[in-house]
C-alpha positions in Angstrom: 186.8 163.4 -36.4 186.9 164.8 -39.9 187.6 162.0 -42.3 188.7 164.3 -45.1 192.4 163.5 -45.7 192.6 161.2 -42.7 194.8 158.1 -43.1 193.0 154.7 -42.5 194.3 151.2 -42.6 191.7 148.5 -43.2 192.7 144.8 -42.9 190.8 142.3 -45.0 189.9 145.2 -47.3 189.7 143.4 -50.6 186.2 141.9 -50.1 183.1 141.8 -48.0 182.7 144.1 -45.0 186.3 145.4 -45.3 185.9 146.5 -48.9 182.6 148.2 -48.0 184.3 150.1 -45.1 187.3 151.1 -47.3 184.9 152.4 -50.0 182.9 154.4 -47.4 186.1 156.0 -46.0 187.6 156.8 -49.4 184.3 158.4 -50.5 184.5 160.5 -47.3 187.9 161.8 -48.4 190.2 159.6 -46.4 193.4 158.1 -47.7 193.0 154.4 -47.3 195.4 151.4 -47.3 193.9 147.9 -47.5 195.5 144.6 -46.7 194.7 141.1 -48.0 196.4 137.8 -48.7 195.1 137.3 -52.2 197.3 139.5 -54.4 195.0 139.6 -57.5 191.9 140.2 -55.5 193.7 142.9 -53.4 195.0 144.8 -56.4 191.6 144.7 -58.1 190.0 146.1 -55.0 192.6 148.8 -54.7 192.1 149.9 -58.3 188.4 150.1 -57.9 188.6 151.9 -54.5 191.5 154.2 -55.2 193.2 152.6 -52.2 196.8 151.6 -51.4 197.3 147.8 -51.5 199.5 145.9 -49.1 199.6 142.2 -49.5 199.9 140.8 -46.0 198.7 138.2 -43.6 197.7 139.6 -40.2 198.7 136.3 -38.6 202.3 136.7 -39.6 204.2 139.2 -37.4 206.7 140.2 -40.0 203.8 141.0 -42.4 202.2 143.1 -39.7 205.3 145.1 -39.0 205.9 145.6 -42.8 202.3 146.8 -43.2 202.8 149.7 -40.8 206.2 150.5 -42.3 204.6 150.7 -45.8 201.7 152.9 -44.5 204.0 155.3 -42.8 206.3 155.4 -45.9 203.4 156.1 -48.2 201.3 158.5 -46.1 203.6 159.6 -43.3 200.8 159.3 -40.8 198.0 157.1 -39.5 194.7 158.1 -37.9 192.5 155.0 -38.1 193.0 151.2 -37.9 190.1 149.0 -38.8 190.8 145.5 -37.7 188.5 143.6 -40.0 190.4 140.5 -41.3 188.9 137.3 -40.0 188.4 133.6 -40.8 186.2 130.9 -39.4 186.0 127.1 -38.7 182.6 125.6 -37.7 182.7 122.1 -36.3 181.1 120.2 -33.4 183.3 120.1 -30.3 183.9 116.4 -30.7 185.3 117.0 -34.2 187.4 120.0 -33.5 191.1 119.6 -34.2 193.8 121.8 -32.8 195.2 122.8 -36.2 191.9 124.4 -37.3 191.2 125.9 -33.9 194.7 127.5 -33.7 194.4 128.8 -37.3 191.3 130.7 -36.4 192.9 132.2 -33.3 196.1 133.1 -35.2 194.1 135.4 -37.5 191.1 136.5 -35.4 192.9 137.1 -32.1 196.7 137.1 -32.4 196.5 139.0 -35.7 194.1 141.6 -34.2 196.4 142.0 -31.2 199.5 142.5 -33.4 197.8 145.1 -35.6 196.4 146.8 -32.6 199.8 146.9 -30.8 201.5 148.5 -33.8 198.8 151.1 -34.2 198.8 151.8 -30.5 202.5 152.5 -30.6 202.0 155.2 -33.3 198.8 156.6 -31.7 200.3 156.8 -28.2 203.3 158.8 -29.4 201.0 161.3 -31.2 198.4 161.4 -28.5 195.4 160.6 -30.7 194.0 157.8 -32.9 191.2 155.5 -33.6 191.0 151.7 -33.4 187.8 150.0 -34.7 187.7 146.2 -34.1 185.1 144.5 -36.3 183.9 141.7 -34.1 180.5 139.9 -34.4 177.3 139.2 -32.6 178.9 135.8 -32.2 180.9 137.5 -29.5 177.8 138.1 -27.5 176.5 134.6 -27.1 177.5 131.0 -27.9 176.2 128.9 -30.8 176.3 125.4 -32.1 179.5 124.5 -33.9 181.0 127.8 -32.8 183.9 126.6 -30.5 186.6 128.2 -32.6 184.9 131.2 -34.3 182.6 132.3 -31.4 185.4 131.9 -28.9 187.7 134.1 -31.0 185.1 136.8 -31.1 184.6 136.7 -27.4 188.4 137.2 -27.1 188.4 140.2 -29.4 185.6 141.8 -27.3 187.7 141.2 -24.2 190.9 142.6 -25.8 188.9 145.7 -26.9 187.9 146.4 -23.4 191.4 146.1 -22.2 192.8 148.4 -24.9 190.1 151.0 -24.1 191.2 151.0 -20.4 194.8 151.4 -21.4 194.6 153.9 -24.2 192.0 156.5 -23.3 194.6 158.5 -21.4 196.4 158.9 -24.8 193.2 160.2 -26.5 192.8 157.0 -28.4 189.3 155.9 -29.1 188.9 152.1 -29.2 185.6 151.0 -30.6 183.9 147.6 -31.3 181.4 146.9 -34.0 179.4 143.7 -33.9 177.8 142.8 -37.3 175.0 140.3 -37.3 174.5 138.1 -40.4 175.9 139.9 -43.5 175.6 138.7 -47.0 179.3 138.1 -48.1 181.4 135.3 -49.4 182.4 134.4 -45.8 179.9 131.6 -45.5 180.9 129.9 -48.8 184.6 130.3 -47.9 184.0 128.4 -44.7 181.9 125.6 -46.2 178.5 127.0 -45.0 175.3 127.8 -46.9 173.7 131.2 -46.8 170.3 132.1 -48.0 170.8 135.4 -49.8 167.9 137.9 -49.9 167.3 141.6 -49.6 166.2 141.4 -46.0 169.7 140.6 -44.7 172.5 143.0 -44.0 175.1 144.0 -46.6 178.6 145.2 -46.0 177.3 148.8 -46.6 175.3 148.8 -43.4 178.4 147.9 -41.4 180.4 150.5 -43.3 177.8 153.1 -42.5 178.1 152.3 -38.8 181.8 152.5 -38.8 181.8 155.8 -40.6 179.2 157.2 -38.2 181.2 156.4 -35.1 184.4 157.7 -36.5 182.8 161.0 -37.5 181.7 161.8 -34.0 183.7 164.6 -32.5 186.9 163.3 -30.9 185.7 164.4 -27.4 183.3 161.4 -27.4 183.2 157.8 -28.8 180.9 154.8 -29.0 182.5 151.9 -27.1 180.4 149.2 -28.7 177.8 149.0 -31.5 175.8 146.0 -32.7 174.2 146.0 -36.1 171.2 143.7 -36.8 169.0 143.4 -39.8 165.5 144.8 -39.1 163.5 141.8 -40.2 165.7 139.1 -41.7 164.0 136.3 -43.6 165.9 133.0 -44.0 
């Protein structure tokens, strides 16, 4: 597709991978809306990117519906949804509590579903559109302390395959991108340590992958793409 003047909605677009994706799309000429829960961070990102800010929590259905209403009111159209917003909880199984577990699934699975549902309604009516789900290599294999986060990414991968089966007849491309370890504030926000160095991925590498698969001619699409650092040093 031609990204020039296309309308894109990026969830979790105020920082990390989402912000890098939003920047890449705006630089390609797209009109971009970003969502986030932190109003100050969201508005700062929107100013820097030249994006349209929508304060919203993807885990809240009313927020999801309002988000699409605001996008359509602002731009009158939608071409791309990038489902990027996500959170994590990392605990041994014997310490996992239902509150933390359900919180991760509310954002990473139910939130993705609700955003995808609303986009699909728009795209099905107009017989074209693009959904990019930002998943994780955590959705490809299990890992220690990953009961909540890894399971949520397996669920996103499964949903993506279901949407692809349903929506191809409407000329809707549904794509999955699996980042490996990316240097962002995700680790610190979830109480984890990350050794930062130049050998690891940045948000820009994931943004480059997203832009590349979107720019393929609409007659084809990349169902799933994993992005690994070439030679990461920890």
